[in-house]
N, C-alpha and C positions, 0 to 999 in steps of 0.2 A: 569369301575364301580366306582361310587362315594363312598367316604368314609363315613360311617354312624356314625362315632365318633362325638358326638355333640361338643366336645372341639375343633374340627378342623373346623374353620369357618374363614371368611375373616378378622375379627377383630384380631383373634389370629394369623393368617398368617401375618398380618401387624406388630404385635409385634415381631414375630420371624424374619421377614425380617429386622426390625430395629436392633435387636440384631446381626444378621448376618452381618450387615453393619459396625459394630464396628471393628476397626482395631488395636487399641492399648489398653493397660491396662488403660491408662489415660482416653480414651474415654469411657471405661467400667465404671470406677469410676464415671465420670460425668453423664452418662446416668442412671446408677442404683441408684445413690444418689438422682437424681431427681424423678425417677420412684418409688423407694421403701423407706420404713423407714429404719433407721439404724438397728432396730431389725429384719426386714425381711431379710436384707442382711446378718446379723449375723446368722440367722436361716438357711439360704440356705448354707452358708459357713460351718456351723456345720454339716449339713446333708451330704454334700459332704465329709468332713473329716471322719465322721462316716462310710460312705460307703467305703472309702479307707481302713479304719481299718478292717471292716468286710471282705472285699475281701482279706485282708492280714492275716486273721485268728484270729484276736483279739476277745476276749470274750466281752460280754455285759458289765461286770464289768470293764474291762480295758478301754472300750470306754467311759463309764460314767465318769470315773476318768480323762481320757485324754481330752474329748471334753465337759464335763459338759452338757450332753444331757440326756433326760429321756429314760428309758428302753422302754417305749411305742413308742417313736419316733424311737429308734433303731430297734424295732420290725417291724415298718412300712417300714423302709428303707430296712431291710432284706427281707421282703416280696416282695418289688420292685425288689431287686436283684435276688431273687429266681424265681419269677413268672411274673415280669413286662416285659417291652419292651426291656430291655437291655441298657437303657440310661445311668445308672450309670456306668456299667462295660465298655461299649464302650467308653464313654467320658474319664473316668479315664485312661484306657489303651492308648487312643490317646494322652492325655496330657503327660503321662509317657514316651511314645515312642518319642514324640517331644522333651522332655527334655534331652534325652540320646544322647550324641554325638556319631556318628557312626564311 
């Protein structure tokens, strides 16, 4: 059955395929610096950091001070964590697991 999500389309698939082709941090820097503004990259990095802090039990006030992000954005991130597709949690856990030597 075809996915009815309008965000899932061939153009977006091509973007994600390009991202999945990146193999090094340097390749990521090169691609995202061409694709995004400095502010967009910074905003995404802040959202990811805020999500990590939320998942580790930090309060909104602690996150605002640590990440310098608005409570409205933190609230949106929290809604994604609570009711979204699990992308933040799954990705953060995957990166943390890969970073820990066994």
